[in-house]
N, C-alpha and C positions, 0 to 999 in steps of 0.2 A: 368441509373438513370434518369428518366423525372422529370419535376419540376412539384409538386402533389401539389397543394396549399390545405391546410387542415385546418378545426375550429384548431385554438390552445387553448388548456386547459391546466390547471394547475395540475398536479400530486402531488402537496406539500398538506401535511396533514393540510390546513389552513380551520377549519372546519368552520371557521367564515363567510369564502364565501361561503357556501355551499348552493345551492337552497334551495327553500321552500320546504319542504317535504310534501307528501300528508296528507290530514286529514284521521285519522284511529280510530278513537275513536266507530263510530257509522258503520264502514264496515262490513261486513259478515265475519265470520272465516271458515278457513277450519283447518282440522288436525293441521298444522303446520305454516301457513302465512296467512295473512289478504287475502280477495280475492275481487279483482276489477280488473282494467285494466292491473294492473303489477302482476296478481297472478302467471303466467307462468314463466316470469322472475324472480321473487323473490324467488318461491316455487323452481324452480331448482337452485337457487344460495345456498337456504339452504342447499337443500339436496347435492348438492356440496360440501360444507362447513364439513357438517358432515360427508360424506364419508372421506375426505381428514382427518379430524380429527380423526377418526376411525383408520385410518391406521397409522397414524402419533402418536398416542396418547402415546403409550409405550416411543418413543423415546421422546416426548416432557417432559413426565412427569420424564423421567430419566437426561436427561438436567437440568429441574429446580430443581432437588435433587444436582445435582453436582454443580451447581452455590451455592445454600444454603451451601453447604459443604464448597467448597471455600472461603464463606464469614466468615465462622469461627463457623458455627454450625454441630460442630464434635464428639458429643456425642449421640449414639443410645438412644432411649426411655427407654430400659430397664436397661442401665447403669445409668443414671439419677436416676431412681427410686430406684435403689440397692445403690445408693451413694447419699444419699438424704442429710447428714450429714459431708460427706467427701471431701475434695478438688477434683476439675475437671479440671485439668489444660490442656489449649489449645495451644500447641506451634505448630502453624501453618505453616508448610515448603514448602507444597504446591504453594503459589503466587511467591516464588522464584524460582522454575522449570517452571510455566506459563509464566513469565516476561522473563525468558531467551530466550523463543521460540517467544514471542511478540516482544522482542528486536530485534532478529534477522530477523523478518519479516519487521519490521522498518526501518531498518539500510540498508538491502537489499531491498527493496521496487522495483520492476521491474518498467520500464519506458516504456508507451504508445508510439509508432510509427505506422506511416501509410504508407502504400504503395500503389500504383496505381494498378489495376489489369483490366483495359480497359474500353471500352464505354464511351469516352471521359476525361478520367481520365489524370491526368499529374502530372508530381513529383514536379512541384512548387503548384499547389494546395495541393497537398500530405503534403508539405511541411508546408503551412498555415493551415490545418487541425491540423497536429502535435503541431504546436505553440498553435492553440485555445484549443486545449485539455490541454495542459499546464495551459493556462489563467484560463480555467474552474475549474481545480484541485485547483489552487492558489485562486480564488475568492471564491470557495466553502469551502475553508479550508480541501479539503480531507483529508489532512494526519489524522485529527483528526478523522474523520469518518471510515477512513480504520483502525485506532486504534482500535475504539470501536467494529468494525465487526470483527477484529483480536481477540482481546480478547476475545469475546463470542464463536469464531470459535475453539479457542485452549482449553478453558476451558471446553465448554459444547458440543462441536462437531459441533456446525452449529451458521452462524452469516448471516446478510443479510446487503446489499447496495443496494441504488435506484438512479434513477437520475429523478428529479422532473425539471418543468419548473415554472418559477417566472416571473413578471415584471422586468424589471432592476430598476424602480426606478417609482415613483409615478405621474412623470411628461411625460411619454411616453410610447408609444404601443409597443416597443421593447420588448421582451423575451429574457432570459437568462436561463442557463441550469445549474443546481447546483446537486452536489454529495452528498448524506446525508445517515448516518445510518439508519436503521431500529431499535428504540429505544428497542423493545421486539423481537431480531430476532430469539427467538426460537421459537414464536407462529406461525410464517407465514406458510401458509397452501399450498402445493402445489398439482397439478394433480398426485394422486397416480400412474398413469400410466406412467410419466416423470421419464426416467432413464438416461438424460444426465447430467452430474456434473453441467452446467449452468442452468438446466431444463428449456431452450429454445423450448423443446420439450412438453412444459405442455399446456393443452387447457386453463387452468384458474389457478388463484392465489390469496389468501386473505393475505392482510397486514393488521391485527388488530391493533385497537387501543383503550383503556382502558381508559373510562371519567369518572371521579367522578359523582355520579347520578345528584347533582344539578346543574354541570355544562353541561350534556348533556338536562338538562330540560331547561336551559336558552338558550342552542343554538338550540334546536331544540323543541321549545315550541307546536309545531302540531304533534308531535310524542311521545304524552304520554306513560311513562314509566311504567306506571299500567296497560297496555293493554299487558304487556309481560306474566303477570300471566293467561291470557287466552289461551295460545300457547301451542301446545303439549310439555310437558315437558322432552321429549328427548331432546330436542334444548336448553332449559332455560338454564342449569347450564352453558354451554360454552358463552351464549350471555350477561347473566346480573346476577348480584346478590344482595345482599342486598345495597352495597354504590356504584355500579359502573354499566355502560351499556357498553358494546363493540360495537364499530362500524368496519367497515372492508372497506378498498378499494378493491374492486372487480376486477380483471381483467379476461376479457375472450377474445378468440377467436372465430370468426363468419366466416363461409364460406364464399367467396366471389368469383367474378370470375373477372379477371384480363386481361387486354387488353396492349398487347405486340406488339412494332413496331420493325423491324428488316431492318436495311437499307441496301444499297447496300457495304456498305464499313464494315458489320461485327457488327456495331454499336447497340443496343441494347436499348429502353427506355421504360418505363412504363409509359404507358399513358390511365390508369384506369380512374384516377380524372382528366384528361386534357379535356379542353375545346374544341368546334368543331373547332377553328381555329387552335388549334393546330394538332388535329389531319388531317384537310386537309392539313395542310402545311408536316405532315409527308407523305400521302398517293402523294402529288404533289414530293417530293423528293425520290422517288421510294421505300420507305418503306412498307415491308410486314405487315399486321396486321393480329395478332393470339390471342386468347381468351384460357386462362388458369384458371384452378380451384386454388385458393388462399385461403388468410384469410384476417381479419381485425381484428385490434386490438381495443376493445372498455373498457372504465372504468367509474364506477359508485361506489356511497358508499351507503352501506346497514347497516341494523343492522335488528334484529328480528322481522321480521313484517313490515319495512318500508323500501321505498326506500328514502333515504336524497338526493341524487345527482341522477338524471338519468341518463343511458348508454348515452356516448356521444364517438365519432370515435377518439383514439388517432392516431396522426399523424404517428410514426412508424411502424414498422413490427416486433418489438421485445417486450417483456413485460419487462419494466425497471426496474425489481427485480433482483437483482442477489446475489444467494447463496453461503457463504463461509464454505465450507462441511469442518471438521476436518477429521475424519477417520471411514470409513463403513467396517463392516464385513457382507458379503452375504450368508445367509443360503437358497438357493432355491430361492423364493419369498420372503422372510421377510429380510430387510435390519436393520441391527442394527448399530446405529450410537453413536459414542464416542468422546469425547475428552481426554485431557491429565488427567483429575481428576478422573474419571472413576475406573479405576482399581489401583489409587493411595491411594483410599479412605481407604481400609484394613491396609496396611501399616502406613499410619496415625494416624487411631484410636489406633492401637498398640504402636506406638510411644507415643501417648498422654499418654495412659495408665501406660506403663512402666515408663515416667517420672513422672505421679501422684502419682505412687507408692514410686519411690525414695524420693519423697517430702513428702510423707506422712511417711514413716520409719524415715527421719529426725526428723521431728515435733513430733514424739512420743519418741525421745530419751531424757534422765533425763536433766533438766535445771540445776541442782545443781553439779557440777562436783569434789566436797570434800565428802570424806566419814568419819566419825568419829562418836566417842561416845557426849553423852551430855556435859559430863565434859570437853573433848577436847574443847569445844568452848563457856561454860556458863562464864567464865571472860571475855571473848573479842568477844561478840555477834556482837558488831558494826564494828569492823575490819572484821570479816567473813562476815557479811552480804553484804558488798560492795568488796567482794574478786571476782567477776566477772565482776566489772565495774570500780575498780580503780586500780591504780598501786601502791600497798604497797611495801615497801621496803624489808619489812620481815611480815612474818605470825606467833602471837603469839599463843600458846596452853597451855591447862593445860594437865600434864600429868595422864593416868588414867590405874591405876594398871588392872581395868578389860579387856581390850585389851594389855595387857603388856608393858604397857607405849608407846605403837606405836605412832609416830604423825599420823595426819588426813593423808589419801591418796586421790590423785587425780583420778577420775574416767575416764576412757579411753574414748576418744570422739566414736559418734556412727560410724560404719563402713558402708558403703554401702554395698548393696546386691552383690556381684560378679556376679550371676544370671542377675539379675536387669540392670546392667550394660552391659554386653553383650547382653542383648534382644535391650536395647536403640540401639547399634552398629548394630544390624542386622536389626532392623526396619528400622534404615537411611539406610543401604545398599538397603534393599527391595525397598525403595521409588525412589532410582536412578536408579535399575536395571527395574522397571516397567515405570519409564517415558525417559529411556535411555539417562540421562543426568548425568555426574560424576562431579567429582572436578573441573578437568582441564576446563570444559565447565562452570561452576559458578565461575570462577576467583579462586577457593580456591588453595592453593600451594599443589602440589602431588609430588610423587617421580621423575618426570622429572623434567631434568637438561637444556637441552639445547632447543632453540629456536623450531627445527626441531622436536623434540620429543614433547612439548608441542601443535604446531600446528596441529599432528597428532591425538593426544588424543582428541583435541576439534573437529577433523573433524569425529572422531568415532560418538561423541556425536549429530553432526550434521545428521548425517546418520539416526540416530534414529527418528528424527523429521524432516525429509527433507520432508514428507508428506505434513506436515501443510504449508509450503513454496510454494510447487507445487500448492496446491490448492488455495491456496492465488493468486498466479499467474496466475491461471485460471480465479478467479474471477474479478481480474483487467482488463484481456484482453477483458473478457467479457463488464465488464464499457465501454471499448474503443469502441466496436463494438455498444452498446447502443449511445453511443454517436455520433457516425458516422452516425448511421441510423437516429438520431433526427437532427444533425446539418443542413442538406438541407429542413428542413421543420421550423425549430425557427427561422435560420437567412436565410430567402429567399428571402429578398429585399436588393436594394442596402442600405449599411450601413459601418459605420467605426466599426471595431473591434478590442481588444489587442490580439496580440500574444506573448508568451514568448518563448527565446530560452533556450538552455542548461544550459546557465550561470544564467537564470532569469532575463534577461534583457528583457524588453517590447517594443513593437514595433508597432504602430498603421497601419492597411491597411485597404483599400477599397474594400469591395467584392460586386459582383455580379454588377458591374458597367455597364450598358448600354452605348455604344459608336456608332455613327455615323462616316462615312469616315470623314476623316479632323477633326475630332472634337478636337482630342487630340493635333493636330499641333496648333490650333488655341487656344486651353485652356492652352496649355503647361502643362498638369497635368500626372504624369509618375504613372503606376502601381506599386506595390510590388516589391522592387529589391532583386533578389535572387542570390546566386552563379551560379546558372545553367542556368541563363540566363543574361549574361552580355550584357553591353550596347552595340551598335554599335560605329563602330570608328568613331572618329573625321571626321566632314564633310560629314556623310552620313545622310538622313532623316530619323526619326524613324518610317516612314510611308512608304509602299511600293507603286508601281505606280499606285495600285487601291483605294490606301488610307487605307490598311490594316494595322495595326500594329505589328510591327515584334518583333520578340524575347521575347515574354512575355504570361504567362497562359492567352488565350484568348479562347473561346468557340463561337458557333453559335448556335442559338434557335430561335424558334419563341415566340413573344410577345404574351398577350393575345388577340391580334387582329387577329393574325397567321401571321404578317409580321416578317421576319427574321431579329435579331438584333444580334448584336457582344457586347458580354460580356466580362471584365476583373474579374478574378479570381472567376470564376463561381461556385460556392458551390453545385448547384443544380443537377449538371450531374455527370457523370463518376462513376465507382466502385472503391472502397477502400476496402481494409484490412488490418485487425491489427495485430502488430506481438509485443513482449515484447523483450524488452532489462534488459535482466535479470543481467546485471554487474551493477558494484557500481556507485554510483551516480557521478554528475560532482564533486563536495566539497571532494567527499570522492577518487576519481581518481585523485585530485591535491593535496593532503594530501599525497597518497601514492608516486606520482611523488617526490614530494619534499623531503620525506622521503628517496627514494631512492638516490637521488641527494646529499644529504648532505652524505650519507654513503659513495659515490662515492669520493665525495671531501676530505673526511676525509684519505679515503685509498689513495687518489693518489694526496696531496695537489699540485703537480708542474701544473695540469691542470687546477687549480682554475681561474686564468688569463684568460684562454679561453672560459670557459663556465659560467662565474659568470654573464653575462648578460643574459641567458638564466635562471640561478636561481634567478635571482631579476624579471623576465618576469612570473613567474611560481606564484610570491608571492602574497597574497590576500592583502598586504597593501594599502594604499592611495599614490597615487603617485609612484606606481610600476613601470608603463611603462616609466614614465620621467627618473626614476633611472635607469632603461634598457635602455634606450635610451643613456644617457651619458657613462655607462658603454661601451656598444658598439661602442663608438666614441674613447675609447681608445686601443682597440684590435688592434691586430698586423697586418701590411698592406696585408699580404698574407691571413686572414682571413676575412678581408673586403672586397678583391677582391673578393672571392667564395661568398658573403653575396651580394654583388653588381651582381653578375652574376646570381644568383638563383631570385633576385627581378627580372631582367628582364624579364628572362624566363616566370615568373609567369605573368609577364604584357603581354606576346605574343610579346615581342617585339625582333627585329633581335640582334645579339650579333655584336657588334662593335670589331675593331682590337685592343682595348686596353683591351678589356675582357680576362681573361684568356680562351683559348681554341674557342674564336670566331673567325671565319672565316671572311674576308673581304667581305664588302656588293657585292653580286651577286657571290660569288664563293662557289663552292660546292652545287650549286642549292638555296644555299639561296638567297630571295628575297631581292633588297633594299628598301627601307623604300617609302612608296609614297611620292611624290612631295610635297602634302598639308598637310603631318603628321607634328605634332609637334616636335620637334628636341628632340632626345634622350638627359639625361643627362649624361656628361660625366663620365664615369667610372674612380675611382681611378688608378693613374699611376701604371704600371706593375713594382713590385718589381723586385731589383738587382737580378740575378741570386745566387749570393754568398748568399746574406741574405735569398733567400727563401728557398735556401738548408738547411741553418742552422736553419732555423725556423720547416722544416718538420723534420730535425733530432731531434729538442727538443720536437714535437710533438711524433715523435714515442718512443723517450725516456721516455716520460711524460705516454705512453700508456701500454709500458712494465714495468713502475714503478707501475702502478696501478694494472696490472696483479699479479704481485709480491705481492702486499699490501692484493687482495683478496684471492689469494692463502695462504698467512701466516693466515689470518685471519680464512679461512677454516680449516686449520693445527691445529690453537689454540685451534678451537672448539672441533676437533676430540680428541686431545690431553685431555682438560677439562671432554670430557664424559669416555674417559679410565679412568682417574683418578676417575671419580665418581664411576665406576662401580668396580674398585680396592677396593675402600674404602666400597662399601657396600658386597663386596664377602670378605672383611677381619672382618667386625662387624658380618656377617652371621656365619664366621667360627671362630669365638671366638679369634680373633686377629691374626689366620694363614691363610695363602694363598697358 
């Protein structure tokens, strides 16, 4: 990947910074758009948008209906008309199912990893890119953007993310990348011919933004909204209404011819936008130049009849808009897209109707629970009037021969219809069956008793919703590809950037730093220190005989004048791929490790003194590492000897005779330490053989006790499950087994 300086433009929907639009009030009109110098471009754009909208109209309308239903509008119009005076209860169960899936997505959000794939790429720069992506996600608050897009994906079947550029602050020309959600992810229009889940094969894309009419007039005074009424009405309903105007960020691919350089070592560089000096330097180094058909990305801002921002070339090769697709059914050329709400609407409507009927029957029940004659109550009306609200010790009455001197009778309370109760239960089960999420996945107690059985039922629920998680991972991977595509162009000069590691700890590194021979030796500046590039041994110079820096991620390329220069942490060359880590996050792994260690220590308390330092080191407390160091100092001598030997091996030092298993200097092919090397710290003295044997016997005994405790725990779980099965069988057989 060659260094390609391109114009920096902002993809953020900051309409306040839009270029002044062209005057359009007096421009001649065609059937659809204003006719002037931009007629061909705008006409093509409007027709493309209309074709994309017609192809996706059914899915868009259905998605909006799903979101409106999820928001609580769940009674059909005919039911509202029929029940004008009766109750209409909405007991919305669907958010619980949707949030179960989006919660799984957020907890198991995959991490983006970067891998070098050639053309001058290095593992060290790949690690820097990975850290920069983490920093971009953290700076962008991408967790919130991911959550909003996932909500739309799961509920309506489609959501969108995007990558935009912006200035780091008002006092610098440095740009940053940001990950944001598309607020109206349902309305994004794609090339109908695109078929890949990421839509990277699309030739165009529209990201619409609806502005209130007054705001549109204030931001774009030279694009009068009154002009819209003169355009073809076939387009008007999509682009504007009585109180809004729709503008759209229009992404398009345009055909272009790319110039590629193939070097003798197999490295390939893209010199399409390179200067004459870089092309000459490539030819001097023996590169073969070839031209290939390709494309470039352009961005503009349009509305009906007006180009609000003229097309500008985008520095990357990927449209920075990424769809999150729910589920799709393909019938021939027709694609029906849906989310979790689509087929759960009918069971939810029936559930609301059944519960409303129950409430209505109870509401129509008699309010006076006592039945008698007038003579029974006439002398004690004040007592009987409060019989339903006051706690009287007794209720006096006057016997009446008309009813055989019988006392007033209490009216039986209303009984709920068994048919309605059964209907409510069936509707509830239908919602679970349609969504594929059952009680165990929702956290409700079911007939499972053991942890294994509960986990198995939860996995069954996950199988029914795994497609949402898989498609979310595809979208996050595409976001990573877009970032890798843009980073060489946005971060293309020497600058300091922040990177984050797995733990979220920040580090500042310098990228694209040009160096000359002996420059580092005089300045004493070091590039980023990575585990993959250990420092040279003490006493050796950091520079080779020709002044070349050793052991760090460097590259050689020509500067703007065609002169070869050496660069440290060069992000502008090399090819890198993106893979996903679908495992739990670092914090989740730490919590799982702590839980497993706690269970192990409880099952085998004899081993606690030997592993307590590891348990403390895995904590997230303040001073946890200091506590672990103090505990480690109290470990048995045999364990400390093993730890000292492991540290020496990691440091690459030869083993000394005092270390367990360490040969004497020069024995068995072991190299003696160099004469100018720093003396190795003396290892702890070798323990007494008798004490060592006793400690080893204690370790074996502790391991056996731990194995026994684990086996006993498993046996107890099995016995508990058997007793539960016997109890259920006894209950099912009327007490007989």
